[in-house]
TITORKE-638510 format. One record per atom (N, C-alpha, C, O): atom name; x, y, z. Coordinates in Angstrom, 2 decimals, decimal comma. Layout:
  bami       c1       c2       c3
    CA        X        Y        Z
...
***
This chain:
  bami       c1       c2       c3
     N    23,46   -27,24   -69,85
    CA    23,89   -26,36   -68,80
     C    24,48   -25,07   -69,38
     O    24,24   -23,98   -68,86
     N    25,25   -25,21   -70,46
    CA    25,86   -24,02   -71,09
     C    24,78   -23,09   -71,64
     O    24,92   -21,87   -71,57
     N    23,71   -23,66   -72,18
    CA    22,62   -22,85   -72,72
     C    21,96   -22,03   -71,61
     O    21,65   -20,85   -71,80
     N    21,75   -22,65   -70,47
    CA    21,15   -21,95   -69,33
     C    22,06   -20,82   -68,88
     O    21,59   -19,72   -68,59
     N    23,36   -21,08   -68,81
    CA    24,33   -20,07   -68,40
     C    24,31   -18,87   -69,34
     O    24,30   -17,72   -68,89
     N    24,29   -19,12   -70,66
    CA    24,26   -18,03   -71,63
     C    22,98   -17,21   -71,50
     O    23,01   -15,98   -71,57
     N    21,86   -17,90   -71,31
    CA    20,58   -17,21   -71,18
     C    20,57   -16,32   -69,94
     O    20,17   -15,16   -70,00
     N    21,03   -16,86   -68,82
    CA    21,06   -16,06   -67,59
     C    22,06   -14,92   -67,68
     O    21,79   -13,82   -67,19
     N    23,20   -15,15   -68,29
    CA    24,20   -14,09   -68,45
     C    23,64   -12,95   -69,29
     O    23,83   -11,78   -68,96
     N    22,94   -13,29   -70,39
    CA    22,34   -12,25   -71,24
     C    21,28   -11,48   -70,48
     O    21,15   -10,27   -70,65
     N    20,51   -12,17   -69,64
    CA    19,47   -11,52   -68,86
     C    20,08   -10,51   -67,90
     O    19,58    -9,39   -67,76
     N    21,16   -10,89   -67,25
    CA    21,80   -10,01   -66,26
     C    22,49    -8,83   -66,95
     O    22,39    -7,70   -66,46
     N    23,18    -9,07   -68,05
    CA    23,95    -8,00   -68,72
     C    23,12    -7,19   -69,70
     O    23,56    -6,12   -70,12
     N    21,94    -7,66   -70,07
    CA    21,09    -6,95   -71,01
     C    21,43    -7,23   -72,47
     O    20,91    -6,57   -73,37
     N    22,31    -8,19   -72,70
    CA    22,70    -8,55   -74,07
     C    21,54    -9,23   -74,79
     O    20,78    -9,99   -74,18
     N    21,41    -8,95   -76,06
    CA    20,34    -9,57   -76,84
     C    20,75   -10,96   -77,30
     O    21,93   -11,24   -77,49
     N    19,75   -11,83   -77,49
    CA    20,00   -13,19   -77,98
     C    20,48   -13,14   -79,42
     O    20,13   -12,21   -80,16
     N    21,29   -14,12   -79,85
    CA    21,74   -14,13   -81,24
     C    20,57   -14,23   -82,20
     O    19,57   -14,89   -81,92
     N    20,70   -13,57   -83,33
    CA    19,63   -13,57   -84,34
     C    19,59   -14,92   -85,04
     O    20,63   -15,48   -85,37
     N    18,40   -15,43   -85,25
    CA    18,22   -16,71   -85,92
     C    17,92   -16,49   -87,40
     O    17,22   -15,55   -87,77
     N    18,48   -17,37   -88,22
    CA    18,31   -17,32   -89,67
     C    17,69   -18,63   -90,12
     O    18,08   -19,70   -89,65
     N    16,73   -18,56   -91,02
    CA    16,07   -19,76   -91,53
     C    16,78   -20,24   -92,79
     O    16,94   -19,48   -93,75
     N    17,20   -21,50   -92,79
    CA    17,80   -22,14   -93,96
     C    16,99   -23,38   -94,29
     O    16,22   -23,86   -93,46
     N    17,17   -23,90   -95,49
    CA    16,40   -25,05   -95,93
     C    17,30   -26,24   -96,20
     O    18,29   -26,13   -96,93
     N    16,96   -27,38   -95,61
    CA    17,65   -28,65   -95,85
     C    17,17   -29,17   -97,22
     O    16,07   -28,83   -97,65
     N    17,97   -30,00   -97,90
    CA    17,52   -30,58   -99,18
     C    16,19   -31,35   -99,06
     O    15,50   -31,52  -100,06
     N    15,83   -31,81   -97,86
    CA    14,55   -32,51   -97,69
     C    13,38   -31,52   -97,52
     O    12,25   -31,94   -97,25
     N    13,65   -30,22   -97,68
    CA    12,67   -29,14   -97,59
     C    12,28   -28,78   -96,16
     O    11,32   -28,03   -95,96
     N    12,99   -29,28   -95,17
    CA    12,76   -28,92   -93,77
     C    13,43   -27,57   -93,52
     O    14,59   -27,38   -93,88
     N    12,72   -26,63   -92,89
    CA    13,29   -25,33   -92,54
     C    14,00   -25,46   -91,20
     O    13,43   -25,95   -90,22
     N    15,25   -25,01   -91,16
    CA    16,05   -25,06   -89,95
     C    16,36   -23,64   -89,51
     O    16,75   -22,81   -90,34
     N    16,20   -23,35   -88,23
    CA    16,51   -22,01   -87,70
     C    17,86   -22,10   -87,00
     O    18,01   -22,83   -86,03
     N    18,84   -21,35   -87,51
    CA    20,19   -21,42   -87,00
     C    20,69   -20,04   -86,58
     O    20,09   -19,02   -86,94
     N    21,77   -20,02   -85,82
    CA    22,51   -18,79   -85,54
     C    23,86   -18,92   -86,23
     O    24,26   -20,02   -86,61
     N    24,57   -17,82   -86,40
    CA    25,85   -17,86   -87,08
     C    26,92   -18,60   -86,27
     O    27,92   -19,04   -86,84
     N    26,71   -18,75   -84,97
    CA    27,69   -19,45   -84,14
     C    27,32   -20,90   -83,87
     O    27,85   -21,51   -82,94
     N    26,40   -21,47   -84,66
    CA    25,98   -22,85   -84,48
     C    27,18   -23,79   -84,69
     O    27,95   -23,61   -85,63
     N    27,32   -24,78   -83,83
    CA    28,43   -25,73   -83,96
     C    28,11   -26,83   -84,95
     O    28,99   -27,29   -85,69
     N    26,89   -27,25   -84,97
    CA    26,44   -28,32   -85,86
     C    24,96   -28,52   -85,62
     O    24,39   -27,98   -84,68
     N    24,34   -29,31   -86,49
    CA    22,89   -29,47   -86,40
     C    22,48   -30,76   -87,09
     O    23,09   -31,16   -88,08
     N    21,45   -31,40   -86,57
    CA    20,86   -32,57   -87,22
     C    19,46   -32,18   -87,67
     O    18,66   -31,70   -86,87
     N    19,16   -32,39   -88,93
    CA    17,84   -32,08   -89,47
     C    16,82   -33,03   -88,86
     O    17,01   -34,25   -88,92
     N    15,74   -32,52   -88,29
    CA    14,72   -33,40   -87,71
     C    13,92   -34,16   -88,77
     O    13,29   -35,17   -88,46
     N    13,92   -33,67   -90,02
    CA    13,16   -34,31   -91,09
     C    13,84   -35,54   -91,65
     O    13,24   -36,61   -91,74
     N    15,12   -35,40   -92,04
    CA    15,81   -36,50   -92,71
     C    16,97   -37,07   -91,88
     O    17,63   -38,01   -92,30
     N    17,21   -36,50   -90,70
    CA    18,26   -36,96   -89,77
     C    19,67   -36,79   -90,35
     O    20,59   -37,48   -89,91
     N    19,86   -35,88   -91,31
    CA    21,18   -35,58   -91,85
     C    21,92   -34,69   -90,86
     O    21,36   -33,72   -90,36
     N    23,18   -35,01   -90,59
    CA    23,99   -34,22   -89,68
     C    24,83   -33,22   -90,47
     O    25,47   -33,58   -91,46
     N    24,83   -31,99   -90,02
    CA    25,61   -30,93   -90,65
     C    26,58   -30,35   -89,64
     O    26,22   -30,13   -88,48
     N    27,81   -30,12   -90,07
    CA    28,79   -29,42   -89,26
     C    28,60   -27,92   -89,42
     O    27,72   -27,48   -90,16
     N    29,42   -27,15   -88,74
    CA    29,29   -25,69   -88,78
     C    29,35   -25,14   -90,22
     O    28,46   -24,40   -90,63
     N    30,36   -25,51   -90,97
    CA    30,51   -24,95   -92,32
     C    29,42   -25,45   -93,27
     O    28,97   -24,71   -94,14
     N    29,00   -26,71   -93,12
    CA    27,96   -27,25   -94,00
     C    26,62   -26,58   -93,77
     O    25,91   -26,25   -94,73
     N    26,25   -26,36   -92,50
    CA    24,95   -25,76   -92,22
     C    24,92   -24,31   -92,69
     O    23,86   -23,81   -93,08
     N    26,06   -23,62   -92,67
    CA    26,10   -22,24   -93,15
     C    26,03   -22,16   -94,68
     O    25,73   -21,10   -95,22
     N    26,30   -23,26   -95,37
    CA    26,21   -23,28   -96,84
     C    24,81   -23,63   -97,34
     O    24,56   -23,55   -98,55
     N    23,89   -24,02   -96,46
    CA    22,53   -24,35   -96,90
     C    21,84   -23,08   -97,41
     O    22,12   -21,99   -96,92
     N    20,94   -23,23   -98,38
    CA    20,27   -22,04   -98,93
     C    19,30   -21,42   -97,93
     O    18,69   -22,12   -97,11
     N    19,16   -20,11   -98,00
    CA    18,22   -19,42   -97,13
     C    16,80   -19,84   -97,46
     O    16,46   -20,08   -98,62
     N    15,98   -19,95   -96,44
    CA    14,57   -20,31   -96,63
     C    13,82   -19,11   -97,21
     O    14,10   -17,96   -96,87
     N    12,86   -19,40   -98,07
    CA    12,04   -18,34   -98,62
     C    11,14   -17,75   -97,56
     O    10,66   -18,45   -96,66
     N    10,92   -16,46   -97,66
    CA    10,03   -15,80   -96,70
     C     8,58   -16,03   -97,11
     O     8,26   -16,09   -98,30
     N     7,73   -16,16   -96,12
    CA     6,29   -16,35   -96,38
     C     5,55   -15,09   -96,05
     O     5,90   -14,38   -95,10
     N     4,54   -14,80   -96,81
    CA     3,71   -13,62   -96,55
     C     2,79   -13,89   -95,37
     O     2,31   -15,01   -95,20
     N     2,56   -12,87   -94,57
    CA     1,65   -13,01   -93,44
     C     0,22   -13,17   -93,96
     O    -0,16   -12,54   -94,94
     N    -0,53   -13,99   -93,29
    CA    -1,93   -14,23   -93,72
     C    -2,85   -13,15   -93,24
     O    -4,05   -13,20   -93,50
***
């Protein structure tokens, strides 16, 4: 419900969505996060990360466009 509220509020006020950053879990799964993420569970290895842990994960390497 909170996600819907934020989306609608941004639509009405013209605010842009938070920028997503790609980080890599030790299992090599790429996770897309925002800086205000509360926590996250990796879909690959089911490891749970809190806010500070997920922000310490290494940035994912960029891929060249095909």
